[in-house]
C-alpha positions in Angstrom: 3.7 14.5 3.9 7.1 13.0 4.8 9.4 10.6 3.1 10.4 7.6 5.2 14.0 8.9 5.1 13.0 12.0 7.1 10.8 10.3 9.7 12.4 9.3 12.9 12.0 5.6 13.4 14.7 5.0 16.0 12.9 2.0 17.4 13.7 0.1 14.2 17.2 -1.1 13.3 18.8 0.5 10.2 18.1 -2.7 8.2 14.4 -2.7 9.3 14.0 0.9 8.3 15.7 0.1 4.9 13.2 -2.8 4.4 10.3 -0.5 5.2 11.6 2.2 2.8 12.1 -0.5 0.1 8.5 -1.8 0.6 7.0 1.6 -0.2 9.6 2.3 -3.0 8.3 -0.9 -4.7 5.1 1.1 -5.4 6.6 4.4 -6.4 9.2 2.7 -8.6 6.5 0.3 -10.0 8.9 -2.5 -9.2 7.2 -5.5 -7.5 10.6 -7.4 -7.4 11.7 -4.9 -4.7 9.5 -6.9 -2.3 12.1 -9.6 -2.4 14.4 -7.2 -0.5 11.7 -6.0 2.0 9.6 -8.9 3.0 10.2 -12.6 3.8 9.2 -15.2 1.1 6.4 -16.3 3.4 5.3 -12.8 4.2 1.7 -12.6 5.3 -0.5 -9.9 3.8 -3.7 -9.6 5.8 -6.4 -9.6 4.6 -5.8 -11.1 1.2 -7.6 -9.5 -1.7 -10.1 -11.8 -3.6 -8.1 -14.1 -5.7 -4.7 -13.0 -4.2 -2.2 -15.8 -3.6 -0.2 -16.1 -0.4 3.2 -14.5 0.2 5.1 -11.9 -1.7 4.7 -13.8 -5.0 0.9 -13.8 -4.5 1.0 -10.0 -4.0 3.0 -9.1 -7.1 0.2 -9.7 -9.6 -2.1 -7.4 -7.5 0.6 -4.7 -7.7 0.8 -5.0 -11.5 -3.0 -4.7 -11.7 -2.8 -1.5 -9.7 0.0 -0.1 -11.8 -2.0 -0.8 -15.0 -5.1 0.9 -13.6 -3.2 3.8 -11.9 0.1 4.3 -13.7 1.0 7.4 -11.8 0.3 5.7 -8.4 2.3 7.2 -5.5 2.2 6.3 -1.8 2.4 9.4 0.3 3.5 8.6 3.9 2.0 10.9 6.5 3.0 9.2 9.8 5.2 6.4 11.0 4.9 5.1 14.6 7.5 2.5 15.6 8.4 0.3 18.5 10.9 -2.5 18.4 10.0 -4.9 15.5 6.7 -3.2 14.8 5.7 -0.1 12.8 2.4 1.6 12.0 2.1 3.7 8.8 -0.6 6.2 8.0 -0.4 7.0 4.3 -2.4 7.9 1.2 -2.5 6.3 -2.2 -2.6 9.1 -4.8 -3.2 8.4 -8.5 -5.3 8.9 -11.6 -7.7 6.2 -12.8 -6.2 5.5 -16.3 -6.9 1.7 -16.7 -9.5 -0.9 -16.0 -9.8 -2.2 -12.5 -12.3 -4.8 -11.2 -14.3 -4.3 -14.3 -14.5 -0.5 -14.1 -13.3 1.3 -17.2 -10.9 4.2 -16.8 -12.4 7.5 -15.9 -9.3 9.8 -15.8 -10.4 10.9 -12.3 -7.9 11.5 -9.6 -8.0 9.5 -6.3 -6.6 10.0 -2.9 -7.4 7.2 -0.5 -6.3 6.5 3.1 -4.0 3.6 3.9 -3.4 2.3 7.4 -0.7 -0.4 7.6 0.9 -2.3 10.5 4.1 -4.2 9.8 5.8 -6.8 12.0 9.5 -7.6 11.6 11.4 -10.8 12.5 15.1 -9.8 12.0 15.6 -7.4 9.1 12.5 -8.1 7.0 8.8 -7.7 7.3 7.0 -10.9 8.1 3.4 -9.7 8.5 1.4 -6.7 7.2 -2.1 -5.9 8.4 -3.7 -3.2 6.2 -6.9 -1.3 5.7 -7.6 0.9 2.6 -10.5 3.2 1.9 -11.8 1.3 -1.2 -15.3 2.8 -0.9 -13.6 6.2 -1.1 -11.8 5.1 -4.3 -15.1 3.9 -5.8 -16.8 7.1 -4.9 -14.0 9.3 -6.3 -14.1 7.5 -9.7 -17.9 7.7 -9.8 -18.6 4.0 -9.4 -20.1 4.3 -5.9 -22.8 7.0 -5.7 -23.8 7.9 -2.3 -27.4 8.7 -1.8 -28.2 11.8 0.3 -29.1 11.1 3.9 -32.8 11.1 4.6 -34.0 14.2 6.5 
């Protein structure tokens, strides 16, 4: 695991790297207002979660929901691959299920799920983020998604 400050992202400008670091720090610091420094006001988060509003303001309530369900949530960055104005991040969300989420009561179980995110910059800030998370893995880890054994 690396922090973003130790990963070489020479394809990004100093300001873009700072925006990327601030984006992930918003999660570790439990501070959605940091998004204001990292993404544009019309930032596009794709795909939107059910009920999520557009832009950074639409994402902030979702962040609060996750912080309530997983108060020790951390984003562990494993890899960053960059080219000018674009960056791919492979990371993990690590936390403990301590609060209700999507109707599921707290289990106290730890989770570690894969995140794959691709960010696009226009100038210094992130304008688009395409992401994929292992939500089935999260449901399985908290015991809400029981996998049946494969038939023989």
